[in-house]
C-alpha positions, 0 to 999 in steps of 0.5 A, a space after each residue: 094308407 096315406 102319409 101323415 098329414 097332421 101338424 108337426 109334432 114339435 108344434 105341440 111338444 116344444 112347450 111340453 112341461 115334461 120335456 122342459 122339466 127334464 132338461 137342466 135348469 135354464 135350458 129350453 126346447 125350441 122349434 128348429 128354424 132355417 136361421 138355426 142351420 149354422 148352429 146345427 151344422 156346427 153341432 153335427 161337425 163337432 159330433 163327427 170330429 169327436 167320433 171319426 176325426 173329421 167332418 163330412 156333413 154339408 150345410 145343404 144336407 142340414 137345410 134339407 132336413 129342416 126345410 118347410 118342404 119336408 112337410 108334416 112328416 118330419 119333426 124337429 126339436 132343438 135344445 138351447 142352454 142357459 146361454 141360448 147356444 144350441 146343444 142338442 137336436 132331435 128329429 123324428 121322420 115318417 120314413 114309411 108305413 110302420 117305420 119312423 127314423 129317429 135321430 138324437 145328436 147331443 153336443 160332445 163338448 157337454 160333461 157326461 151327466 148333462 149330456 145323459 140328461 139331455 139325451 134321455 129327454 130328447 129320446 122321450 120327445 122323439 118317441 112321442 113325435 113318432 107316435 104322432 106320425 104313426 097315428 096320422 097313418 092310422 097305425 097302432 104300432 110303428 118301428 123306431 129306427 135310430 143309429 150310431 157309429 160303431 165307435 160311439 159307445 155314448 150313443 149306444 148307451 143312450 139307445 139302450 136306455 131308451 129301450 132300443 136293441 141293436 139290429 144291424 151293422 152297416 159298412 160304409 164303403 168307398 172305391 177310389 176312382 181314377 181317370 183310367 176308369 173312364 177309358 173304353 175297355 177298362 171294364 168288361 162289357 155287360 152280359 150279351 142280353 143286358 143293356 144299361 141305360 140312363 133314365 130317359 128324359 124329355 125335352 124339358 129335362 124332366 125324367 120319363 114318368 114311366 121310367 120312374 115308375 119302373 125304377 120304383 117297382 124294381 127297387 120295391 120288388 128287389 128289396 122285399 126280402 131284404 132286412 127291415 124292408 118297409 113298402 114305400 109309395 111311389 110319391 113318398 119314394 120320389 119326394 124323399 130322393 128329390 129332397 137329397 141335396 146330391 140328387 141328380 136325374 142323370 145319375 139314375 140307370 136302368 138295366 134291361 134284359 133283351 133275350 133276342 134281337 127285336 124282343 121287347 126289353 124287360 126290367 132287370 135292375 136299377 142303380 140310383 146315384 147321387 153327388 157326394 160332396 167332398 169334405 172341407 171343400 175337397 173333390 166331389 164323388 159319386 154315391 150309390 143310393 140304391 142298387 137293386 136287381 130283380 130275382 129273375 134277372 140275377 146270375 147275369 152280372 147285372 149288379 156288377 155292370 151297374 157298378 161299373 157304369 157309375 164308376 166309369 161315369 164318376 171318372 168321366 166327371 173327374 171325380 175321385 171316388 164312389 161310395 155306398 152303404 151295405 148290410 154287413 150281413 147281407 145274404 145276397 153276397 153284396 159285400 163280396 161283390 163290392 169288395 171284388 169291385 175295389 170297394 173297401 170299408 171306411 167306417 161302420 154304423 149300426 141300426 137300433 130298433 124299438 117297437 112303439 105302441 101309438 097308444 102309449 
């Protein structure tokens, strides 16, 4: 199936009488525009400060969310109060065939009854938008995937009211990086049969197409048996990752196995990293977007060697940390690997799911 190519859902739903009638008197739904970025950034900052005590979302991430480059697979709706201030933001993003990611952010400065009213209206809108994306793919059913901080009982209550069920907990982990982490000999050499290299790049700086296909194939195979796996086409995969403000081609590595001298290397694993901005203008870090190892290559320390590679790379760049997200209930032992490599949990989030029939 191809990716949805229909109009953005907010084009038809901002004036939806049902959504408008559900909002407080004088409040209105509007489409998201680039000029709204400062208000949206401030809204997200208020949410993070209220829940975690500090803000970490950068403005470029907000811009990437609502940029026209996101195309028709990402729908957004803002809610302005009777003083025209942005008080809430909802989005529905066609993440993969059969999976739509929903986000509803409501101003923490609102009194509880008003916040509940707005949240209920936006979850209703987001489900409609998700149904539109799924129908564009020719699907009868799609999974709605949303989230909440573990500490955010308010968001969890809204998700339950909207028919979602808590599905998973994710650990947001971080490891401090020091200058010594970049010194030769700090980490053990990879297994004798394992070679770690960056994704190859041509003279114009663009990555080798065959390498990109290899990375995509490795990750698709490595994650097939993981929680909530949904197949993603090569084009969808590249478009999504390149839209990340922290994307850098020189943060992608491939692990290969060479069984004997002169033998052709075969793919073993891949790590896709990114730049992680510092909060409040602080130092940058590195972030592990994906780390996958093929089942046939496991048992040779491939994942650990890839982790050591991005840590050493971060040290060489003068960064102070490496972050990642991991399934708290991962059956692969990933949590133990990260803990033994110096990672510790900074905070936790939850995935909440709901099955949606596109005929409703």
